[in-house]
C-alpha positions in Angstrom: -127.2 50.5 -75.5 -125.3 51.8 -72.4 -125.5 55.3 -71.3 -122.4 57.4 -70.9 -123.2 57.9 -67.5 -123.2 53.8 -66.7 -120.0 53.4 -68.5 -118.5 56.4 -66.2 -119.9 55.0 -63.0 -118.6 51.1 -64.2 -115.1 52.8 -65.0 -114.8 54.5 -61.7 -115.9 51.4 -59.8 -113.3 49.2 -61.7 -110.6 51.8 -60.8 -111.4 51.7 -57.2 -111.5 48.0 -56.9 -108.3 47.6 -58.7 -106.6 50.1 -56.0 -108.1 48.4 -53.1 -105.8 45.4 -51.7 -106.7 43.6 -48.6 -104.1 43.7 -45.7 -104.2 42.2 -42.4 -104.6 44.2 -39.5 -103.0 43.5 -36.1 -105.4 43.4 -32.8 -103.7 46.4 -31.7 -104.4 48.3 -35.0 -108.1 47.3 -34.5 -108.2 48.7 -31.0 -106.9 51.8 -32.4 -109.6 52.1 -35.1 -112.2 51.2 -32.5 -111.0 53.8 -29.8 -111.0 56.6 -32.6 -114.6 55.7 -33.7 -115.6 56.0 -30.0 -113.7 59.0 -29.6 -115.4 60.8 -32.5 -118.9 59.4 -31.3 -118.5 61.3 -28.1 -117.3 64.7 -29.3 -119.6 66.2 -27.3 -118.3 64.8 -23.9 -114.7 63.5 -25.1 -113.1 61.6 -22.6 -109.5 62.2 -21.8 -108.9 58.5 -21.0 -110.2 57.3 -24.5 -107.7 60.2 -26.0 -104.8 59.1 -23.6 -105.3 55.4 -24.7 -105.4 56.3 -28.4 -101.9 58.1 -27.6 -100.5 54.9 -26.0 -101.5 52.8 -29.0 -100.3 55.0 -31.5 -96.9 55.1 -29.6 -96.7 51.4 -29.3 -97.3 50.9 -33.1 -95.0 53.4 -33.7 -92.5 51.0 -32.0 -90.5 48.2 -34.0 -92.1 44.9 -33.5 -89.8 42.0 -33.3 
């Protein structure tokens, strides 16, 4: 017999799986993710260059692509 906890965990996993969808990510979006991760890792010694690069990527991603 399954415990109530196991059934609850299964329901949560099922709900999370149903809401997850695969989407394609552009190379620029991957670059932004990598830059954000590097920025967070370097929080003791944050580089203004990484911050400016992140701002540039965000601005480029906001622009309409043809």
